[in-house]
N, C-alpha and C positions, 0 to 999 in steps of 0.2 A: 504494500500500500504506500505509494509515493506521495499521493495527494491526500490531505486530510478530508474526512467526510464531513459534510455539513450536518447540522443538527436535524434538519428536515430529512436528509437522506437516512440518518441513523434511525429516526422515528419510523420512516417508511419501511425499513428493514426489520423492525420489531424490537429494536433496542430502546429501553425506557429509562435506564439508570446508569450512572457512572459507578464504578466500584473497583475493588482490588481483589485479586486472587493470588495467593502466595506472595503478596506484596507487589504484584505487577498490575499496573493500571489497565482496566478493561471496561468495555461497554457490556451491559447486562440487559437481557430482555426476558420476558415470560417468567418473572421472579416468583410467581405463586405456584409454578409447576414443580414436579420432581426433578426435572432436568432443564434448568434455565439455559438460554442461549448466551454464549460468552464469546467476545472477540477482543483481542488486544487493542490497546489505544496508544496514542502518542508515538506513532511510527515504530512501535515495537513489533517485530515479526512474530507470527503465530508460533514458530518453532521454539521461541524462548519459553512460552507457556508450556509447551509439550515437554521440554527438558525439566522445567521446574516441577511439573506433575510427576515425572519419573523419579526425580530425586526425593521429593517430599513423600510420595507414596511408598517408596522404598524404606525411608526412615520410619514411617508409621508402621510398616509391616514388621520391622525389627522391634519396635516398641510393643506391638501386639504379641509378638513371639515371646518376649520376656515378661509381659504382664497380660495374661489372658483376659483379665477383667477390664482392660482398657477399652474404651469405646471411642474410636477415632471420629472426629468431626470433619466437616468440610469447611476449611477456613476461607470463607468468601465474605468480603465486606461490601455491603450495598450502600452506596453513597446517595448523593442528591439526584433527583430526577432530571432527565434531559428535557429541557423546555424549548419549544420551537421559537425561533427568532420572529419577532413581530415587526 
């Protein structure tokens, strides 16, 4: 993604909020569902999020292996809503 997407374009694609996943800025949509849609923001390539997922889920699997009662969460921060420019 070389050109930033406008707020109108993000809203038309279904993204409704700004957020962070593993500390990486993202656009988030369909936040009330079991599987929200997520896309990286601020010129960050999608593969960065894929690498972060792999690293963090690997660390969580080690934690679960050592502590079977551990219940991993999904660390996603939902920030302010995306508002269309008027």
